[in-house]
C-alpha positions as CSV (number, residue, x, y, z in Angstrom):
1,M,0.0,0.1,0.0
2,P,2.6,2.5,0.8
3,D,4.3,1.9,-2.7
4,A,1.1,2.4,-4.4
5,S,0.5,5.7,-2.5
6,K,3.7,7.0,-3.4
7,K,3.1,6.2,-7.0
8,Q,-0.4,7.7,-7.1
9,G,1.4,10.7,-5.3
10,L,4.1,10.9,-7.9
11,W,1.5,10.8,-10.7
12,N,-0.7,13.5,-9.0
13,Q,2.5,15.7,-9.0
14,V,3.3,15.0,-12.6
15,A,-0.1,15.7,-13.6
16,D,-0.4,18.9,-11.6
17,F,2.8,20.1,-13.3
18,F,1.6,19.4,-16.7
19,G,-1.8,20.6,-16.2
20,S,-0.9,23.7,-14.5
21,L,-2.0,27.0,-15.4
22,K,1.4,28.2,-14.7
23,L,3.0,26.1,-17.3
24,A,0.2,27.2,-19.8
25,L,1.1,30.8,-19.4
26,V,5.0,30.2,-19.5
27,L,4.5,28.4,-22.8
28,L,2.3,30.9,-24.4
29,L,4.9,33.6,-23.4
30,A,7.5,31.6,-24.9
31,L,5.5,31.1,-28.0
32,A,4.8,35.0,-28.3
33,A,8.6,35.5,-28.0
34,A,9.3,32.9,-30.7
35,S,6.6,34.8,-32.9
36,I,8.5,38.1,-32.2
37,I,11.8,36.5,-33.1
38,G,10.3,35.1,-36.2
39,T,8.9,38.5,-37.4
40,V,11.8,40.8,-36.4
41,L,14.7,38.4,-37.7
42,P,14.5,37.7,-41.5
43,Q,13.5,34.2,-42.1
44,G,14.5,31.9,-44.8
45,E,17.9,33.5,-45.8
46,S,21.0,31.8,-46.4
47,L,23.7,31.2,-43.5
48,A,25.9,33.5,-45.4
49,F,23.3,36.2,-45.1
50,Y,23.3,36.0,-41.2
51,E,27.2,35.7,-41.0
52,A,27.5,38.8,-43.0
53,H,24.8,40.9,-41.3
54,Y,25.4,40.0,-37.6
55,T,28.1,39.9,-35.1
56,P,29.9,36.5,-34.7
57,N,28.2,35.9,-31.2
58,S,25.0,36.6,-32.7
59,Y,25.5,34.2,-35.8
60,K,26.5,31.6,-33.4
61,L,23.1,31.8,-31.5
62,I,21.2,32.2,-34.9
63,H,22.8,29.2,-36.2
64,F,22.7,27.0,-33.0
65,F,18.9,27.7,-32.4
66,R,17.9,27.7,-35.8
67,L,16.5,31.2,-35.6
68,Y,17.0,31.6,-39.5
69,D,14.0,29.1,-39.6
70,A,12.5,29.5,-36.1
71,Y,9.2,28.1,-36.7
72,H,10.8,24.8,-37.9
73,S,13.4,24.7,-35.2
74,F,13.8,21.9,-32.5
75,W,12.9,24.2,-29.5
76,F,9.7,25.6,-31.2
77,L,8.5,22.2,-31.9
78,W,9.1,21.1,-28.2
79,L,7.2,24.3,-27.3
80,L,4.2,23.0,-29.4
81,L,4.5,19.5,-27.8
82,L,4.5,20.8,-24.3
83,L,1.5,22.9,-24.9
84,T,-0.2,20.1,-26.4
85,V,0.3,17.9,-23.4
86,N,-0.7,20.8,-21.1
87,L,-4.1,21.0,-23.1
88,V,-4.7,17.3,-22.9
89,V,-4.0,17.0,-19.3
90,C,-6.0,20.2,-18.3
91,S,-8.9,18.9,-20.3
92,L,-8.9,15.3,-19.0
93,R,-8.9,16.6,-15.3
94,R,-11.5,18.9,-15.7
95,L,-14.0,17.2,-18.3
96,P,-15.3,14.6,-16.0
97,A,-17.1,17.1,-13.6
98,V,-18.4,18.9,-16.5
99,W,-19.7,15.6,-18.2
100,K,-21.3,14.6,-14.9
101,V,-23.3,18.0,-14.8
102,A,-24.2,18.0,-18.3
103,K,-25.5,14.4,-18.4
104,A,-27.3,14.8,-15.1
105,A,-31.3,14.4,-15.0
106,P,-33.3,17.3,-14.3
107,R,-33.7,18.2,-10.3
108,T,-36.8,16.8,-8.8
109,V,-39.7,19.3,-8.7
110,T,-40.5,20.3,-5.2
111,E,-41.3,23.5,-3.6
112,R,-37.9,23.8,-2.2
113,L,-36.5,23.5,-5.7
114,F,-38.1,26.7,-6.9
115,D,-36.5,28.6,-3.7
116,T,-33.2,27.6,-4.6
117,L,-33.2,28.6,-8.1
118,P,-32.1,32.1,-9.0
119,F,-35.1,33.0,-10.9
120,H,-38.5,31.9,-9.7
121,R,-42.0,33.2,-10.2
122,I,-45.7,32.2,-9.3
123,L,-48.4,33.0,-11.6
124,T,-52.2,32.5,-11.1
125,F,-54.6,31.3,-13.7
126,S,-58.3,31.3,-13.4
127,S,-58.6,28.5,-15.9
128,P,-57.9,25.0,-15.0
129,I,-54.7,23.1,-15.6
130,P,-54.9,21.8,-19.2
131,E,-55.8,25.3,-20.6
132,G,-52.9,26.9,-18.7
133,R,-50.7,24.2,-19.6
134,V,-51.2,24.6,-23.3
135,R,-50.9,28.3,-23.4
136,L,-47.7,28.3,-21.2
137,T,-46.0,25.3,-23.0
138,Q,-46.7,27.0,-26.5
139,L,-45.3,30.1,-25.3
140,L,-41.9,28.8,-23.6
141,G,-41.5,26.1,-26.2
142,R,-41.1,28.3,-29.0
143,R,-38.2,29.9,-27.4
144,F,-36.5,27.7,-24.9
145,G,-37.0,24.1,-26.5
146,R,-39.2,21.0,-26.4
147,P,-41.3,20.5,-23.0
148,R,-40.5,17.3,-21.1
149,P,-43.0,16.0,-18.6
150,L,-41.8,15.4,-15.0
151,P,-43.2,13.3,-12.3
152,V,-44.9,15.3,-9.2
153,P,-46.8,14.4,-6.2
154,D,-49.6,16.3,-7.5
155,G,-50.6,18.5,-10.6
156,E,-48.5,18.6,-13.7
157,A,-44.7,19.6,-14.3
158,F,-42.4,19.8,-17.3
159,Y,-38.8,20.9,-18.1
160,L,-37.2,22.9,-20.7
161,E,-33.7,23.4,-21.7
162,R,-31.6,24.6,-24.6
163,W,-28.1,24.8,-25.4
164,R,-26.9,21.9,-23.1
165,F,-23.8,21.4,-25.3
166,S,-22.6,24.9,-24.7
167,R,-20.9,23.6,-21.3
168,F,-18.5,21.8,-23.6
169,G,-17.6,25.0,-25.6
170,V,-14.3,25.6,-23.9
171,Y,-13.3,22.1,-24.6
172,L,-14.1,22.4,-28.3
173,V,-11.7,25.4,-28.1
174,H,-9.0,23.3,-26.4
175,F,-9.7,20.5,-29.2
176,S,-9.4,23.0,-32.0
177,V,-6.1,24.2,-30.5
178,L,-4.8,20.7,-30.4
179,I,-5.9,20.5,-34.0
180,L,-4.0,23.7,-34.8
181,L,-0.9,22.3,-32.9
182,A,-1.1,19.0,-35.0
183,G,-1.0,21.2,-38.0
184,G,2.0,23.2,-36.9
185,I,3.9,20.0,-35.9
186,T,2.9,18.3,-39.0
187,S,4.2,21.3,-41.1
188,S,7.3,21.6,-39.0
189,L,8.3,17.9,-39.6
190,Y,7.2,17.2,-43.0
191,G,6.7,20.6,-44.6
192,F,9.4,22.2,-47.1
193,K,10.1,25.5,-48.1
194,G,12.4,26.1,-51.0
195,F,13.2,28.5,-54.0
196,L,13.0,28.0,-57.6
197,E,14.5,30.4,-60.4
198,L,13.4,29.8,-63.8
199,A,14.1,31.6,-67.1
200,E,11.8,31.7,-70.0
201,G,11.7,28.3,-71.4
202,E,13.3,26.6,-68.8
203,K,12.0,23.4,-66.9
204,A,12.5,22.1,-63.4
205,D,11.4,18.9,-61.4
206,R,13.0,19.9,-58.0
207,I,13.4,22.6,-55.7
208,Y,16.2,23.5,-53.3
209,A,16.0,24.6,-49.7
210,Q,17.5,27.8,-48.5
211,D,20.6,26.1,-47.6
212,G,21.2,25.5,-51.4
213,K,22.1,21.7,-50.5
214,S,19.0,19.6,-49.8
215,F,16.2,19.5,-52.4
216,Q,12.7,18.2,-52.9
217,K,11.5,16.5,-55.8
218,L,8.1,17.9,-57.0
219,G,6.8,14.7,-58.7
220,F,5.9,16.8,-61.8
221,Q,7.7,19.3,-64.1
222,V,7.1,23.1,-64.1
223,E,8.2,25.3,-67.1
224,L,8.2,29.1,-67.4
225,K,6.3,29.7,-70.5
226,K,6.4,33.6,-70.2
227,F,7.4,36.4,-67.8
228,T,5.7,39.7,-68.0
229,M,6.1,42.9,-66.0
230,A,4.0,45.9,-65.9
231,L,5.8,49.3,-64.9
232,Y,4.7,52.6,-63.4
233,P,5.3,55.7,-65.5
234,D,8.6,56.3,-63.6
235,G,9.8,52.9,-64.6
236,T,9.6,51.1,-61.4
237,P,7.9,47.6,-61.4
238,K,4.1,47.7,-60.9
239,E,3.4,44.0,-61.4
240,Y,5.1,40.9,-62.4
241,R,3.7,37.7,-63.7
242,S,4.7,34.0,-64.5
243,D,2.8,32.1,-66.8
244,L,3.8,28.3,-65.8
245,L,3.0,25.1,-67.4
246,F,2.6,22.1,-64.9
247,T,3.3,18.6,-66.6
248,D,2.4,15.6,-64.3
249,G,4.0,12.3,-64.9
250,D,1.2,10.9,-66.9
251,G,1.6,13.5,-69.3
252,K,-1.2,15.7,-68.2
253,S,-0.6,19.5,-68.4
254,L,-2.1,22.6,-66.8
255,E,-1.3,26.0,-67.3
256,A,-1.7,28.8,-64.4
257,A,-0.3,32.1,-63.9
258,V,1.3,33.3,-60.7
259,K,1.4,36.9,-59.6
260,V,2.5,38.7,-56.4
261,N,-0.3,37.8,-53.8
262,H,-1.9,35.5,-56.0
263,P,0.0,32.0,-55.6
264,F,-1.0,28.7,-57.2
265,T,-1.1,25.4,-55.6
266,H,-0.3,22.2,-57.8
267,N,-0.1,18.5,-56.1
268,G,0.3,20.1,-52.7
269,F,3.0,22.6,-53.8
270,T,2.3,26.3,-53.5
271,F,4.1,28.7,-55.9
272,Y,4.4,32.2,-54.7
273,Q,5.8,35.1,-57.0
274,S,8.8,36.1,-55.1
275,S,11.3,38.1,-57.3
276,W,12.5,38.7,-60.6
277,S,16.0,39.3,-62.3
278,R,17.5,39.4,-65.9
279,V,20.3,37.2,-67.0
280,P,22.3,37.3,-70.3
281,Q,20.9,35.1,-73.1
282,S,23.5,35.9,-75.6
283,L,26.8,37.9,-75.3
284,R,29.4,39.1,-77.6
285,L,32.8,40.5,-76.0
286,R,35.8,42.1,-77.4
287,L,39.2,41.3,-75.6
288,E,42.3,43.3,-76.7
289,N,45.8,43.8,-75.6
290,E,48.9,45.1,-77.2
291,Q,49.5,41.8,-79.3
292,Q,46.0,40.9,-80.2
293,R,42.1,41.6,-80.5
294,L,39.8,38.7,-80.0
295,E,35.8,38.7,-80.2
296,V,33.9,35.7,-78.4
297,A,30.4,34.9,-78.2
298,L,29.1,32.9,-75.1
299,G,26.2,32.7,-72.6
300,M,25.7,32.9,-68.8
301,E,27.7,30.2,-67.1
302,E,29.4,29.0,-70.4
303,R,33.1,28.5,-70.4
304,V,34.5,29.5,-73.7
305,P,38.2,29.0,-74.9
306,L,40.0,32.1,-76.3
307,P,41.6,31.2,-79.7
308,G,45.3,31.4,-79.8
309,T,45.7,31.8,-76.2
310,P,46.1,29.6,-73.0
311,Y,42.9,31.1,-71.5
312,S,39.2,30.4,-71.4
313,L,36.6,32.6,-70.2
314,K,33.2,32.4,-68.3
315,V,30.4,34.8,-67.2
316,V,29.6,34.0,-63.7
317,R,27.6,37.0,-62.6
318,Y,25.2,39.7,-64.1
319,I,24.3,42.7,-61.9
320,E,21.0,44.7,-63.2
321,D,22.5,48.2,-61.7
322,M,26.0,48.3,-60.2
323,A,26.1,51.2,-58.0
324,R,23.9,53.3,-60.4
325,F,26.4,52.8,-63.1
326,G,24.0,50.5,-65.0
327,P,24.6,46.8,-65.8
328,A,27.6,45.0,-65.1
329,L,29.2,41.4,-65.7
330,G,31.2,39.3,-63.4
331,L,33.8,37.4,-65.5
332,V,36.5,34.8,-64.7
333,L,39.5,34.0,-66.8
334,F,41.0,30.7,-66.5
335,D,44.6,29.5,-67.7
336,N,45.5,25.9,-68.6
337,Q,47.1,25.6,-65.1
338,G,43.7,26.1,-63.5
339,H,44.6,29.6,-62.2
340,M,41.9,32.2,-62.3
341,D,41.8,35.9,-62.6
342,M,38.4,37.8,-61.8
343,G,37.0,41.1,-63.2
344,L,33.8,43.0,-62.9
345,I,33.0,45.2,-66.0
346,L,30.5,48.1,-66.7
347,I,28.5,47.4,-69.9
348,N,27.4,51.0,-70.6
349,H,30.9,52.4,-69.7
350,P,33.4,51.0,-72.0
351,E,35.9,53.8,-71.1
352,F,35.9,52.8,-67.5
353,H,39.4,51.9,-66.5
354,G,38.4,49.0,-64.5
355,N,37.0,47.1,-67.6
356,R,39.8,44.7,-67.9
357,I,41.1,41.5,-66.7
358,K,44.6,40.3,-66.6
359,D,46.2,42.4,-69.4
360,Y,42.9,42.4,-71.5
361,R,40.9,45.3,-72.0
362,L,37.1,44.3,-72.3
363,R,34.2,45.6,-74.2
364,V,30.7,44.4,-74.6
365,L,29.7,44.5,-78.3
366,D,26.3,43.2,-77.8
367,L,24.0,41.7,-75.0
368,K,20.5,40.2,-75.1
369,T,18.9,39.4,-71.8
370,R,16.0,37.4,-70.8
371,Y,13.7,37.6,-67.5
372,V,14.3,34.9,-64.6
373,S,11.4,34.6,-62.2
374,G,12.1,33.8,-58.7
375,L,9.4,31.6,-57.3
376,Q,9.2,30.6,-53.6
377,V,7.7,27.1,-53.3
378,N,6.1,25.7,-50.3
379,R,4.7,22.3,-49.3
380,D,2.7,22.5,-46.0
381,P,0.8,19.3,-45.2
382,G,-0.7,20.9,-42.2
383,I,-2.7,23.5,-44.0
384,G,-5.9,20.9,-43.9
385,F,-5.4,20.9,-39.9
386,I,-5.2,24.6,-39.7
387,W,-8.5,25.0,-41.6
388,V,-10.4,22.6,-39.6
389,G,-8.9,23.8,-36.3
390,A,-9.8,27.5,-37.1
391,S,-13.3,26.3,-37.9
392,L,-13.9,24.5,-34.6
393,M,-12.3,27.2,-32.7
394,L,-14.7,29.7,-34.1
395,L,-17.6,27.3,-33.2
396,G,-16.1,26.7,-29.7
397,F,-15.7,30.7,-29.1
398,L,-19.4,31.1,-30.2
399,S,-20.5,28.4,-27.7
400,T,-18.3,29.4,-25.0
401,F,-19.1,33.1,-25.1
402,Y,-22.6,33.8,-26.6
403,L,-24.6,30.6,-25.5
404,S,-25.4,29.2,-22.2
405,H,-27.1,26.1,-20.9
406,R,-30.5,27.4,-20.1
407,Q,-33.1,25.2,-17.9
408,I,-36.5,26.0,-16.8
409,W,-38.9,24.0,-14.5
410,V,-42.7,24.6,-14.7
411,W,-45.2,23.0,-12.0
412,F,-49.0,23.4,-12.3
413,R,-50.9,22.9,-9.1
414,E,-54.8,23.6,-8.7
415,R,-56.3,25.3,-5.6
416,K,-59.5,26.9,-4.6
417,D,-59.7,30.7,-3.8
418,P,-61.9,31.8,-0.7
419,A,-64.8,32.0,-3.1
420,D,-64.4,28.2,-3.8
421,R,-63.3,29.0,-7.3
422,L,-60.9,26.6,-9.1
423,L,-57.5,28.4,-9.8
424,T,-54.3,27.0,-11.2
425,E,-50.9,28.1,-9.6
426,V,-47.9,27.8,-11.8
427,Y,-44.4,27.7,-10.1
428,I,-41.8,28.7,-12.7
429,G,-38.0,28.5,-12.0
430,A,-35.0,28.8,-14.1
431,T,-31.2,28.9,-14.2
432,A,-28.2,29.1,-16.5
433,H,-24.6,28.5,-16.2
434,K,-23.6,31.7,-18.0
435,H,-25.4,35.1,-19.0
436,R,-28.2,34.7,-16.4
437,E,-29.3,38.2,-16.3
438,A,-29.9,38.3,-20.0
439,F,-31.6,34.9,-20.0
440,F,-33.9,36.1,-17.0
441,R,-34.7,39.4,-18.9
442,I,-35.9,37.3,-22.0
443,L,-37.8,34.9,-19.9
444,E,-39.8,37.8,-17.9
445,R,-40.8,39.4,-21.3
446,S,-42.0,35.9,-22.5
447,L,-44.1,35.7,-19.2
448,Q,-45.6,39.1,-19.6
449,G,-47.3,37.8,-23.0
450,I,-49.6,35.6,-20.6
451,E,-52.9,37.2,-20.2
452,G,-54.8,36.6,-17.2
453,G,-51.7,35.9,-15.0
454,R,-50.1,37.8,-12.2
455,S,-46.8,37.6,-10.2
């Protein structure tokens, strides 16, 4: 017995801890702090971005705690799990008492019952019981539910109730929160957020995560058919749009347009218009030094040998506007020993003294560019949980804050007045577990509609 008592005591302590209001408040404050971090600190950038923009110590904290992706971090997942346990324990400990009250039969009708109810009235009718019962049951039944007869020692009695289920409104809210947490945990464990850059005419069947290493296969192919941009009179972008073609493994295809704030979802992946850029489609360069002059044609990321030299050239970067000097190209010159020289040339300023690499002066003879659409791609398997949880939470709030379990007892008894005339006395009592004053006002107005009665 002592061992059993100790185990029971330990279990109660554990249940008290996980079901405490203090723990719930701490977890909610921690989740609020996490939301602030996720809002203030840029999310989804590369680790190089955080290393470049924050101090070494701050970068270490960001990297260790995965603050760059706070909502998918291990500690955020543990906060959600602890809040789930807290809600479950709280609900299970309090639900039996509420269930017992909600399932209890109506209290027995006696004169003492009406003295203990917060609302009680006595009406007198000059008509016999059947006539008064019909009038009163019709009047109350329209507003407060179907009358149910109750056993009484004399006369007749009935009971009305409405919205018994409202006692469980708070548990519906708890259940909705659990569903929302399940959605968050599902998204954290199985969701994926990546980025996809497509030039017009390009196709892809996978997306890469923010670290640039891990990737997610789409299970279908997406092609950028066309990228269009609308501009304001001053030349700034007004709207940009990607016309995409989705092709499934069975050959079925679907065209869709993705614009800013107008995403499109295909097979569980949602495509958002995130950014745009331009890259060289074709390029002709002139390279010259004191001994020779060369002209080469090449494309982006294409390594081309320079005739008559031990060198090859590659375009590795295109900048739309370099410090307000217009577009610029980043170039790498390779020798046959694997050594590299790098340079950055201004396309619209051929006279710029920095337009050179090794001993070559460079000049862009012709440049054609094409648009590249930057698409953010998300897969969120928890979104169904979110919709269901949000809907149930709305119903739970409506039940909790706007409805109450309303109960009415009515007892008809006959007696004779001093003139030996038959009268009917009607005892009316009512209660509600919430919003009593509003309920009693409605009931008073309903009783005033009975002719021939008096309080």
